[in-house]
C-alpha positions in Angstrom: -6.4 -22.7 -7.5 -5.8 -26.5 -7.2 -2.1 -26.1 -8.1 -1.6 -23.4 -5.5 -3.3 -25.6 -2.8 -1.1 -28.5 -3.8 2.0 -26.3 -3.5 0.8 -25.3 0.0 0.8 -29.0 0.9 -2.9 -29.2 1.6 -4.6 -32.6 0.9 -7.9 -32.7 2.8 -10.7 -31.6 0.6 -12.6 -29.6 3.2 -9.4 -27.8 4.2 -8.6 -27.0 0.6 -12.0 -25.5 0.0 -11.9 -23.4 3.1 -8.3 -22.2 2.4 -9.3 -21.3 -1.2 -12.1 -19.1 0.1 -10.0 -17.6 2.8 -7.3 -16.6 0.3 -9.7 -14.8 -1.9 -11.4 -13.0 1.0 -8.1 -12.2 2.8 -6.5 -10.5 -0.2 -9.6 -8.5 -1.0 -10.0 -7.3 2.6 -6.3 -6.9 3.5 -5.5 -4.5 0.6 -8.3 -2.2 1.7 -7.5 -2.4 5.4 -3.8 -1.7 4.8 -4.5 1.3 2.6 -7.2 2.6 5.0 -4.9 2.1 8.0 -2.3 4.3 6.3 -4.9 7.0 5.6 -6.2 7.0 9.2 -2.6 7.2 10.5 -1.9 10.1 8.2 -5.0 12.0 9.3 -4.2 11.4 13.0 -0.6 12.6 12.6 -1.7 15.6 10.5 0.4 14.6 7.6 0.0 16.8 4.5 -0.8 15.7 1.0 2.9 16.1 0.2 3.7 13.9 3.1 1.4 11.2 1.8 3.2 11.3 -1.6 6.5 10.9 0.2 5.2 8.0 2.2 3.9 6.3 -0.9 7.3 6.7 -2.5 8.9 5.3 0.7 6.6 2.2 0.6 7.5 1.5 -3.0 11.2 1.8 -2.2 10.8 -0.6 0.7 8.7 -2.9 -1.5 11.4 -2.9 -4.2 14.0 -4.1 -1.8 11.7 -7.0 -0.9 10.8 -7.7 -4.5 14.2 -7.5 -6.0 16.5 -8.6 -3.2 14.9 -10.4 -0.2 12.4 -12.4 -2.1 15.0 -14.0 -4.3 17.2 -14.8 -1.4 14.3 -16.3 0.5 13.3 -18.4 -2.5 16.7 -19.9 -2.8 16.8 -20.7 0.9 13.3 -22.2 1.0 13.8 -24.4 -2.1 17.1 -25.7 -0.8 16.0 -26.5 2.8 12.2 -27.1 2.9 10.0 -29.9 1.6 7.2 -27.4 0.9 9.0 -24.2 0.1 6.0 -22.5 -1.3 4.1 -22.7 2.0 6.8 -20.7 3.7 7.1 -18.2 0.9 3.3 -17.7 0.7 3.1 -16.8 4.4 6.3 -14.9 4.9 6.7 -13.2 1.5 3.8 -13.3 -0.8 0.9 -12.4 1.5 2.5 -9.2 2.8 4.2 -8.4 -0.5 1.1 -8.6 -2.7 -1.0 -6.9 0.0 1.3 -4.0 0.2 1.8 -3.5 -3.5 -1.9 -3.6 -4.5 -2.9 -1.5 -1.5 -0.9 1.4 -2.9 -3.2 1.4 -5.9 -6.0 2.5 -3.6 -4.0 5.4 -2.1 -5.3 8.1 -4.5 -8.6 7.7 -2.6 -7.5 6.4 0.8 -5.1 9.0 2.2 -5.1 11.4 5.2 -5.8 14.5 3.1 -8.9 13.0 1.5 -10.1 11.8 4.9 -9.8 15.3 6.2 -11.7 16.6 3.2 -14.7 14.2 3.2 -16.1 15.9 0.1 -13.2 14.5 -1.9 -14.6 11.0 -1.4 -18.3 11.8 -1.4 -18.7 14.8 -3.9 -21.2 14.0 -6.6 -21.1 15.5 -10.1 -22.8 18.9 -10.2 -21.6 20.3 -13.5 -20.7 19.2 -17.0 -16.9 19.2 -16.3 -17.3 17.1 -13.2 -19.6 14.7 -14.9 -17.1 14.3 -17.8 -14.4 13.6 -15.3 -16.5 11.0 -13.5 -17.3 9.4 -16.9 -13.6 9.2 -17.7 -12.9 7.7 -14.3 -15.7 5.2 -14.7 -14.3 4.1 -18.0 -10.9 3.7 -16.6 -12.3 1.6 -13.7 -14.0 -0.6 -16.2 -10.9 -1.0 -18.2 -8.9 -1.8 -15.1 -11.4 -4.5 -14.0 -11.6 -6.1 -17.5 -7.8 -6.1 -17.8 -7.4 -7.5 -14.3 -9.9 -10.3 -14.9 -8.5 -11.2 -18.3 -4.9 -11.3 -17.0 -5.9 -13.4 -14.0 -8.0 -15.9 -16.0 -5.2 -16.2 -18.5 -2.5 -16.8 -16.0 -4.5 -18.9 -13.5 -4.3 -18.5 -9.8 -1.2 -20.6 -9.5 0.8 -18.4 -11.8 -0.6 -15.3 -10.2 0.6 -16.7 -6.9 4.2 -17.4 -8.1 3.8 -21.2 -7.8 5.9 -22.0 -10.9 8.9 -20.3 -9.2 8.8 -23.0 -6.5 7.3 -26.1 -8.2 9.2 -27.4 -11.2 10.5 -24.1 -12.4 12.5 -25.9 -15.1 9.2 -26.7 -16.9 8.0 -23.1 -16.9 6.8 -21.8 -20.3 5.7 -18.1 -20.6 2.2 -17.6 -21.8 1.6 -15.9 -25.2 -2.2 -15.6 -25.1 -4.8 -13.2 -23.8 -3.3 -9.9 -22.7 0.1 -11.7 -22.3 0.2 -12.0 -26.0 0.2 -8.2 -26.4 2.0 -6.7 -23.4 4.1 -7.7 -20.4 2.8 -7.5 -16.8 -0.8 -6.5 -17.6 -1.9 -7.6 -14.1 0.2 -5.0 -12.4 -0.8 -2.4 -15.0 -4.5 -3.0 -14.3 -3.7 -1.7 -10.8 -2.0 1.4 -12.2 -5.1 2.1 -14.4 -7.3 1.6 -11.3 -5.1 4.1 -9.4 -5.6 6.7 -12.2 -9.3 6.1 -12.2 -9.5 6.8 -8.5 -7.5 10.0 -9.0 -10.0 11.2 -11.6 -13.0 10.4 -9.3 -11.4 12.1 -6.3 -10.0 15.1 -8.2 -7.6 16.3 -5.5 -4.0 17.3 -5.8 -2.8 14.5 -3.6 -4.9 11.9 -5.5 -3.3 13.0 -8.8 0.2 13.1 -7.3 -0.1 9.6 -5.9 -1.5 8.2 -9.2 1.5 9.8 -11.0 3.9 8.2 -8.5 2.2 4.8 -9.1 2.4 5.2 -12.8 6.1 6.0 -12.7 6.7 3.1 -10.5 4.8 0.9 -13.0 7.6 1.6 -15.5 10.2 0.9 -12.8 8.4 -2.3 -11.9 8.5 -3.5 -15.6 12.3 -3.5 -15.5 12.6 -5.0 -12.0 10.2 -7.8 -12.7 11.8 -8.6 -16.1 15.2 -8.9 -14.3 13.8 -11.0 -11.5 12.0 -13.4 -13.9 15.1 -13.8 -16.0 17.1 -14.7 -12.9 14.5 -17.4 -12.1 13.7 -18.7 -15.6 16.6 -17.7 -17.7 16.5 -17.6 -21.5 12.9 -18.9 -21.6 11.6 -15.7 -20.1 14.2 -13.4 -21.8 13.2 -14.7 -25.2 9.5 -14.1 -24.4 10.3 -10.6 -23.1 12.2 -9.5 -26.2 9.0 -10.1 -28.3 6.6 -7.9 -26.4 6.6 -4.3 -25.2 6.3 -3.2 -21.6 3.3 -0.9 -21.9 2.0 -0.2 -25.4 0.2 -3.4 -26.6 1.1 -5.0 -30.0 -0.5 -7.7 -32.0 0.8 -11.1 -31.2 3.2 -12.5 -33.8 2.0 -15.3 -36.0 2.6 -18.7 -34.5 3.0 -17.3 -31.0 
């Protein structure tokens, strides 16, 4: 967190502590609020489950334009013109971008169709099949949290927050430890797994469809993020990416 606060240009210790706490709280709350707001709007507008799926796809399309086009343009402009480029990127790009992307992982549960069918969110196991489904969903939730925590702790808050892309990018070295020694982009895939877990727990058609959309987009994201990081870090990232798969984990190579 200290490197991220440095990149934001914060020096006063009290302000740094308050900002650190505010960042953690904001992202946790904003993802839920954004997903819930979409669900409430869908229910109020009478949007069907199919409509929800279309809206999730539309959000990913819009997010892709930001991720793969606008963010790169903004980064170049900020770095060239500003003394603290990361501060501008954090407010204008990263806060909304990260909020929107991870909020979509909640959409199997938080959508208009589920809000209309309250039992979809509150139904408890009442037979063996439902109990087995809940157990599978619970295991996936646990896997998602473990992977998320492991990936975050391995990267550190600064790397999670894109700081190396704005502060001395020429010194960037890809990590080859923890989950990043086995597979690329595990942090994003923890969200995909979480999405699948919610679909199992809700057990509705729209929940399953949204989870499938998120899973498909995870594959698309792999390619988009690889291309973006190669544009920023060049051969250092390209060499790392060639040694690891996108999804199926492998053992890290000796000496890596």
